[in-house]
LOTIDREN-650372 format. One line per 5 residues: number of its first residue (from 1); their letters; for each residue x, y, z of C-alpha. Coordinates in Angstrom, 2 decimals. Example, Ala and Ser with C-alpha at 12.3 -4.5 7.8 and 13.67 -1.06 7.14 Angstrom:
1 = as = 12.30,-4.50,7.80; 13.67,-1.06,7.14
***
This chain:
1 = mtala = 11.61,-17.22,-12.82; 12.73,-13.72,-11.95; 15.63,-12.38,-9.90; 14.72,-10.37,-6.83; 16.00,-6.80,-7.14
6 = lgiva = 14.14,-5.15,-4.26; 12.15,-6.41,-1.28; 9.50,-4.37,0.53; 7.85,-5.35,3.81; 4.66,-3.38,4.53
11 = ddlsg = 2.22,-3.58,7.42; -1.02,-3.14,5.47; -2.29,-4.22,2.06; -3.23,-0.90,0.49; 0.22,0.53,1.25
16 = aaeca = 1.89,-2.63,0.01; -0.03,-2.53,-3.28; 0.83,1.13,-3.84; 4.54,0.49,-3.32; 4.40,-2.51,-5.64
21 = shalv = 2.62,-0.58,-8.39; 5.29,2.11,-8.49; 7.94,-0.52,-9.21; 6.39,-1.46,-12.56; 8.15,1.43,-14.26
26 = rvsrs = 11.48,-0.32,-13.61; 10.94,-4.07,-13.39; 9.22,-6.84,-15.30; 7.30,-8.20,-12.35; 5.93,-6.73,-9.13
31 = tvvls = 4.09,-9.05,-6.77; 2.40,-8.64,-3.39; 2.56,-11.75,-1.20; -0.25,-12.14,1.35; 1.01,-15.30,3.03
36 = ssppd = 4.15,-17.26,3.74; 3.88,-19.15,0.46; 7.25,-18.86,-1.34; 7.08,-16.75,-4.51; 8.50,-17.81,-7.87
41 = iapas = 11.77,-15.91,-7.42; 15.14,-17.16,-8.62; 17.88,-17.65,-5.99; 19.74,-14.36,-5.72; 23.37,-14.16,-6.60
46 = ghrpd = 24.00,-11.72,-3.77; 25.13,-9.04,-6.21; 23.36,-5.74,-6.56; 21.53,-5.42,-9.90; 23.15,-2.92,-12.25
51 = asssg = 22.76,-1.84,-15.84; 25.06,-4.59,-17.09; 23.08,-7.34,-15.41; 19.51,-6.22,-15.91; 18.73,-5.54,-19.50
56 = gsggs = 19.75,-6.54,-22.95; 18.76,-9.28,-25.28; 20.16,-12.19,-23.35; 23.78,-12.03,-24.47; 26.56,-13.67,-22.52
61 = ggaah = 26.96,-10.67,-20.25; 23.21,-10.28,-19.59; 21.19,-11.43,-16.64; 19.78,-14.95,-16.52; 16.44,-13.62,-15.29
66 = plavl = 14.47,-10.36,-15.55; 14.26,-8.27,-12.40; 11.41,-8.36,-9.89; 10.19,-6.46,-6.88; 8.53,-8.48,-4.12
71 = tvdtd = 6.31,-6.76,-1.56; 5.14,-8.68,1.49; 2.04,-7.54,3.35; 2.35,-8.61,6.98; -1.13,-7.22,7.81
76 = srrlt = 0.35,-6.39,11.18; -0.63,-2.82,12.01; -3.57,-3.93,14.17; -2.05,-7.18,15.43; -0.71,-7.57,18.94
81 = haeav = 2.95,-6.82,19.55; 3.92,-10.49,19.59; 1.83,-11.33,16.51; 3.36,-8.44,14.56; 6.88,-9.60,15.39
86 = ravra = 6.08,-13.14,14.23; 4.59,-11.84,10.98; 7.64,-9.72,10.21; 10.06,-12.55,10.97; 8.15,-14.76,8.52
91 = aaalv = 8.23,-12.01,5.89; 12.00,-11.64,6.26; 12.53,-15.12,4.83; 10.86,-14.04,1.58; 13.05,-10.97,0.99
96 = ttapv = 16.36,-12.09,2.46; 17.99,-12.44,-0.97; 17.13,-8.90,-2.06; 20.16,-6.59,-2.05; 17.93,-3.74,-0.80
101 = vvkkv = 15.00,-4.23,1.57; 12.63,-1.43,2.56; 10.59,-1.74,5.74; 7.58,0.35,4.76; 6.04,1.99,7.83
106 = dsllr = 3.01,4.21,8.22; 3.82,7.82,7.34; 2.14,8.88,10.60; 4.22,6.35,12.58; 1.24,4.24,13.65
111 = ghvaa = 1.58,0.53,14.29; 4.38,-1.52,15.86; 7.19,0.49,14.29; 9.98,-0.24,16.77; 9.19,-3.92,17.22
116 = evaal = 8.87,-4.60,13.50; 12.06,-2.74,12.60; 14.02,-4.56,15.30; 12.65,-7.95,14.24; 13.41,-7.40,10.55
121 = aeelq = 16.91,-6.08,11.26; 17.67,-9.09,13.42; 16.33,-11.61,10.92; 18.15,-10.03,7.96; 21.30,-9.20,9.96
126 = rtpvv = 21.31,-5.68,8.53; 21.66,-2.27,10.13; 18.51,-0.16,9.50; 18.67,3.38,8.12; 15.51,5.36,8.93
131 = avanp = 13.95,8.18,6.86; 10.17,8.36,7.33; 9.38,11.57,5.40; 6.72,11.56,2.69; 7.12,14.97,1.04
136 = alerv = 4.24,14.51,-1.42; 1.88,14.31,1.57; 3.57,17.27,3.30; 5.05,14.91,5.88; 8.64,15.93,6.48
141 = vvdgv = 11.21,15.34,9.20; 13.21,18.26,10.59; 15.44,17.98,13.68; 14.11,14.45,14.14; 10.48,15.61,14.42
146 = lhvgg = 7.81,14.50,11.94; 5.81,17.48,10.70; 2.46,17.18,8.89; 1.51,20.21,6.84; 4.02,22.25,8.83
151 = tplhh = 2.74,21.14,12.26; 4.58,18.65,14.48; 2.70,15.34,14.46; 2.22,15.37,18.24; 0.46,18.76,17.97
156 = talwa = -2.11,17.47,15.45; -5.27,15.41,16.01; -4.13,12.67,13.64; -3.59,10.23,16.50; -6.92,11.05,18.17
161 = veptp = -8.26,7.50,17.81; -5.00,5.80,18.76; -4.64,4.30,22.27; -1.46,6.32,23.02; -0.29,9.88,22.30
166 = apdrv = 1.60,10.55,19.09; 5.40,10.32,19.39; 7.05,13.72,19.70; 10.10,12.53,17.73; 10.80,9.76,15.25
171 = aaalh = 13.24,8.38,17.82; 10.35,7.96,20.28; 8.50,5.76,17.79; 11.63,3.59,17.57; 12.18,3.25,21.34
176 = platv = 13.86,1.20,22.82; 16.18,1.13,19.80; 19.14,3.46,20.36; 19.08,6.14,17.67; 21.19,9.04,16.46
181 = lvpht = 20.00,11.96,14.36; 21.41,12.69,10.90; 20.29,16.34,10.59; 19.10,18.03,7.44; 22.26,20.09,7.29
186 = tvlrg = 24.18,16.83,6.77; 21.70,15.53,4.19; 22.05,18.77,2.22; 25.81,18.18,2.00; 25.15,15.11,-0.12
191 = veavt = 25.77,11.38,-0.32; 29.36,11.42,0.92; 28.49,13.33,4.10; 25.52,11.12,4.90; 27.56,7.97,4.20
196 = aalhe = 30.14,9.12,6.73; 27.39,9.73,9.28; 25.97,6.25,8.67; 29.38,4.66,9.08; 29.83,6.46,12.42
201 = aartg = 26.36,5.37,13.59; 27.13,1.75,12.73; 30.50,1.96,14.51; 28.88,3.20,17.72; 25.88,0.87,17.53
206 = fvpvc = 23.16,3.46,16.88; 20.29,3.39,14.38; 20.53,6.54,12.22; 17.36,8.63,11.84; 17.66,10.96,8.85
211 = davtd = 15.92,14.28,8.35; 14.34,14.75,4.91; 12.07,17.41,3.42; 12.18,16.56,-0.30; 12.26,13.46,-2.48
216 = adldv = 15.78,14.50,-3.46; 16.74,14.18,0.21; 15.38,10.63,0.21; 17.42,9.84,-2.89; 20.52,11.01,-1.00
221 = vhaaa = 19.66,8.86,2.01; 19.08,5.82,-0.21; 22.37,6.26,-2.07; 24.26,6.78,1.19; 22.71,3.69,2.77
226 = vaasa = 23.72,1.59,-0.23; 27.27,3.00,-0.08; 27.53,2.45,3.67; 26.39,-1.16,3.38; 28.91,-1.94,0.63
231 = gqdgr = 31.23,-3.35,3.27; 28.43,-5.69,4.45; 28.08,-7.58,1.17; 25.91,-4.78,-0.20; 22.94,-5.74,2.01
236 = tllvg = 20.88,-2.63,2.73; 17.88,-2.15,5.05; 15.89,1.07,4.77; 12.98,2.11,6.99; 10.47,4.69,5.80
241 = sgala = 7.18,5.50,4.15; 6.23,4.68,0.59; 8.29,7.67,-0.53; 11.50,5.92,0.53; 10.38,2.78,-1.31
246 = daavr = 9.94,4.99,-4.37; 13.52,6.22,-3.97; 14.70,2.60,-3.97; 12.68,1.97,-7.14; 14.14,5.03,-8.87
251 = alppd = 17.61,3.65,-8.23; 16.88,0.38,-10.02; 18.05,0.04,-13.61; 15.25,-0.11,-16.17; 14.51,-3.69,-17.20
256 = qrrgp = 14.66,-3.59,-20.99; 12.58,-6.73,-21.21; 9.66,-5.20,-19.34; 6.76,-5.45,-21.75; 3.62,-3.28,-21.79
261 = rtagp = 1.43,-3.80,-18.75; -2.25,-4.58,-19.15; -4.90,-3.77,-16.60; -7.73,-5.83,-18.03; -8.65,-9.49,-17.83
266 = atdna = -6.14,-12.02,-19.05; -7.45,-11.72,-22.62; -7.38,-7.92,-22.68; -4.52,-6.32,-24.61; -5.13,-2.70,-23.67
271 = psegr = -1.84,-1.16,-22.51; -1.50,0.80,-19.33; 1.09,3.13,-17.90; 2.76,3.25,-14.53; 4.38,5.93,-12.41
276 = gaeta = 6.90,8.11,-14.19; 10.46,7.46,-13.09; 12.11,10.76,-13.80; 10.18,12.98,-11.40; 9.19,11.94,-7.91
281 = gavrf = 5.44,11.65,-7.59; 4.77,11.98,-11.33; 1.93,9.63,-12.25; 0.82,8.55,-15.70; -2.51,6.88,-15.07
286 = aqpig = -3.36,3.55,-16.60; -5.56,3.63,-19.69; -9.19,2.56,-19.18; -9.98,-1.13,-19.42; -13.55,-0.81,-20.64
291 = svrsv = -14.12,-4.57,-21.02; -15.15,-5.32,-17.42; -18.90,-5.87,-17.19; -19.50,-5.71,-13.44; -17.76,-4.46,-10.32
296 = lfvlg = -18.51,-4.84,-6.63; -17.41,-1.95,-4.41; -16.70,-2.97,-0.81; -16.16,0.14,1.30; -14.91,-0.69,4.78
301 = srapg = -14.13,2.90,5.74; -16.26,5.40,7.61; -14.14,8.29,6.34; -15.94,11.66,6.33; -15.55,12.08,2.55
306 = lpaql = -17.32,8.82,1.70; -20.94,10.13,1.54; -19.97,12.64,-1.14; -18.22,9.90,-3.13; -21.30,7.67,-2.95
311 = erlst = -23.61,10.53,-3.95; -21.51,11.40,-6.99; -21.31,7.75,-8.03; -25.10,7.38,-7.78; -25.74,10.43,-9.94
316 = trsah = -23.25,9.35,-12.60; -23.76,5.59,-12.85; -26.78,3.41,-12.19; -25.37,1.78,-9.07; -27.21,-0.45,-6.64
321 = tvllq = -26.05,0.64,-3.19; -26.49,-1.40,-0.02; -25.88,0.60,3.16; -25.30,-1.70,6.11; -26.30,-1.10,9.69
326 = pdrll = -23.43,-2.27,11.92; -25.68,-4.22,14.31; -27.35,-6.13,11.49; -24.02,-6.86,9.83; -22.57,-8.27,13.04
331 = tdpga = -25.58,-10.46,13.82; -26.33,-11.78,10.32; -23.59,-11.24,7.70; -24.98,-14.14,5.67; -28.20,-12.22,4.95
336 = vgvql = -26.15,-9.42,3.45; -24.42,-11.92,1.17; -27.78,-13.21,-0.06; -28.90,-9.65,-0.82; -25.72,-8.96,-2.80
341 = aehar = -26.03,-12.21,-4.74; -29.38,-11.04,-6.09; -27.65,-8.15,-7.81; -24.56,-9.91,-9.16; -23.64,-9.17,-12.77
346 = egvvv = -25.22,-5.73,-12.58; -22.86,-3.01,-13.74; -22.04,-1.46,-10.37; -22.98,-2.74,-6.92; -21.80,-0.91,-3.80
351 = valdp = -21.81,-2.21,-0.25; -20.79,0.14,2.56; -21.36,0.77,6.21; -24.08,3.39,6.59; -22.23,6.67,7.16
356 = dapad = -25.19,7.88,9.29; -24.97,4.93,11.68; -23.27,5.40,15.06; -19.55,4.65,15.03; -17.98,2.43,17.68
361 = ltrsr = -14.22,2.03,17.30; -14.18,-0.90,19.74; -16.03,-2.97,17.12; -13.74,-2.03,14.25; -12.09,-5.41,13.82
366 = altea = -15.37,-7.30,14.28; -17.08,-5.18,11.63; -14.23,-5.79,9.21; -14.48,-9.55,9.69; -18.27,-9.51,9.34
371 = lsaav = -18.08,-7.42,6.18; -15.57,-9.80,4.65; -17.76,-12.77,5.60; -20.71,-11.12,3.87; -19.04,-10.26,0.56
376 = spvld = -16.49,-13.00,-0.01; -19.02,-15.68,-1.10; -20.32,-13.46,-3.94; -17.09,-11.80,-5.03; -16.45,-14.23,-7.90
381 = rfdaa = -19.80,-13.33,-9.46; -18.31,-9.97,-10.42; -15.54,-9.31,-12.95; -13.76,-6.93,-10.58; -13.82,-5.96,-6.93
386 = flsgg = -12.91,-2.60,-5.40; -11.77,-3.08,-1.80; -11.33,0.16,0.15; -9.10,0.02,3.21; -6.11,-2.26,3.67
391 = etara = -7.67,-4.17,6.55; -10.91,-4.78,4.67; -9.08,-5.85,1.52; -6.85,-8.26,3.39; -9.76,-9.80,5.31
396 = vldrl = -11.73,-10.43,2.09; -8.76,-11.90,0.22; -7.82,-14.10,3.18; -11.33,-15.60,3.13; -10.85,-16.35,-0.57
401 = dvhdl = -7.51,-18.02,0.20; -5.65,-15.57,-2.04; -1.91,-15.83,-1.34; -0.55,-13.27,-3.79; -1.50,-10.49,-6.20
406 = evvae = 0.19,-9.61,-9.47; 0.16,-5.80,-9.54; -0.92,-4.37,-12.90; -1.17,-0.57,-12.69; -1.95,2.45,-10.55
411 = vetgt = -5.18,4.14,-11.63; -4.37,7.21,-9.54; -2.46,7.88,-6.36; -3.12,5.02,-3.95; -5.66,3.25,-6.18
416 = vvsrr = -4.00,0.09,-7.50; -5.26,-2.55,-9.92; -3.99,-6.10,-9.35; -4.83,-9.51,-10.74; -5.45,-12.40,-8.38
421 = pggrl = -4.91,-16.05,-9.34; -7.53,-16.95,-11.94; -7.39,-13.54,-13.61; -10.08,-11.53,-11.80; -9.20,-7.96,-10.98
426 = vvtrp = -8.87,-6.44,-7.52; -8.62,-2.69,-6.96; -7.29,-1.58,-3.56; -7.19,1.87,-2.01; -6.51,3.29,1.46
431 = gsfgd = -9.73,3.88,3.34; -9.12,7.59,3.87; -8.28,8.38,0.22; -10.50,9.84,-2.45; -12.11,13.11,-3.52
436 = ptslv = -15.85,13.28,-4.37; -15.37,11.99,-7.94; -12.82,9.27,-7.15; -15.26,6.32,-7.23; -16.63,7.56,-10.55
441 = rvveh = -13.14,7.58,-12.02; -12.55,4.01,-10.85; -15.79,2.88,-12.53; -14.87,4.66,-15.75; -11.46,3.02,-15.69
446 = llgpt = -12.99,-0.43,-15.31; -16.24,-0.22,-17.27; -15.54,2.68,-19.59; -16.99,6.21,-19.54; -20.68,7.04,-19.56
451 = tvppp = -21.96,10.01,-21.49; -25.54,10.28,-20.17; -26.06,10.45,-16.40; -29.01,8.31,-15.25; -32.13,10.09,-13.99
456 = assrh = -32.61,10.46,-10.27; -35.27,7.75,-10.30; -32.68,5.16,-11.36; -30.68,5.52,-8.18; -31.01,2.43,-5.98
461 = tsstt = -30.16,2.48,-2.31; -30.98,-0.17,0.26; -30.73,0.50,3.98; -32.42,-1.17,6.90; -32.82,1.69,9.37
466 = tapra = -31.92,5.29,9.98; -29.70,6.32,12.87; -27.90,9.35,14.30; -25.01,10.63,12.23; -21.63,9.02,12.86
471 = tpgat = -18.87,10.86,14.65; -17.02,12.99,12.05; -13.78,11.36,11.02; -14.52,8.01,12.63; -13.41,5.08,10.50
476 = teens = -13.67,1.37,10.56; -10.05,1.49,9.54; -7.62,4.23,8.54; -4.86,3.54,6.04; -3.17,6.73,4.88
***
């Protein structure tokens, strides 16, 4: 068994997997739990892991167990308010022994942010410290306002498909929680100044919301939160994007017993590399596997960049592509499964919603469920599955009764390789991620590189009908 060093509670699977993958640079085991099944984690001692308790060769002063990071996916972003609260309360029981818990929220503040933070804080009996900036994505918080690429969130179109307007301040996303701002001027003064501000917030009963514009700022907030919670048995609760989870990972001591990670099947010994620990955002991509024979791509997104990704994949690899018409998928998902079964064990098979079909956001959840019903019966006929979009990935894995994933490596930013029980590989990625060559790089990572592009005549695409082009930017799901 392993001792829990850090707990992360995320509201969608692709974000959970990304956070979990970044932890591999520090710990021996990083797992994503998809259900309430208890993980194989040793009872925590209640003490914060430090260098004296984490590494070594097992001497009398060493730790009894290697360290672990546990990430729980509540799959709650699109649940109802009440369902989201129940999911978070259940997740709290799995991370309660972790000295530091991060509530990972969407970096655009979508979802049930206030309700989930309040529920987790109550269950864990910890005071939350909020810092939602994600500097690598140009999402920073100044004067309590989230800016994206220099523009306040509420002045962008990034919430265009949401049922409510974007919050004009981070505090608005946390309403009705009472908040107080810790301005950037305080953060720039360092850990001691922020710690004092957090102590004052706790004394007066307010939830502190911290400005941050760099990863170094997030490191300061993390260190201050740990220092401020020292008087509460060292039990820390942080609220932020994946960047704040990364700050918590950077603060962990390296586990000297962490062996080389492998991204291939259980018999594959090819090493892989994780995220660099010394510089925020530095990524050393995993080495190619090259021993996987077949992969099924399941693309649940209608992101505007997807057609270019499919085109590049078709011209580089001999892929059989099935483009689904939404109406047909909803009325007869079983027929799609039969069609996919005919092509199992081929090198690359792609199933995606036709990007030229009309988009209807009111059917988003139904399409996700139908797509998962279509592909889940044939998934085990492939050595690996690429599941794009957290909602799609979770729906497919739920149908397969997968309760947890052992995270192996990050191929590139947001694209995470995991191993499900039984050894088959699952690659997850947010639905809105990916440049035109991203799917090609995933294939080369799994199957190995190709040196001769196939001729145009070898491209295979199946589609039932043609239809007007979809609304630009419309997605079945959006997980960024």
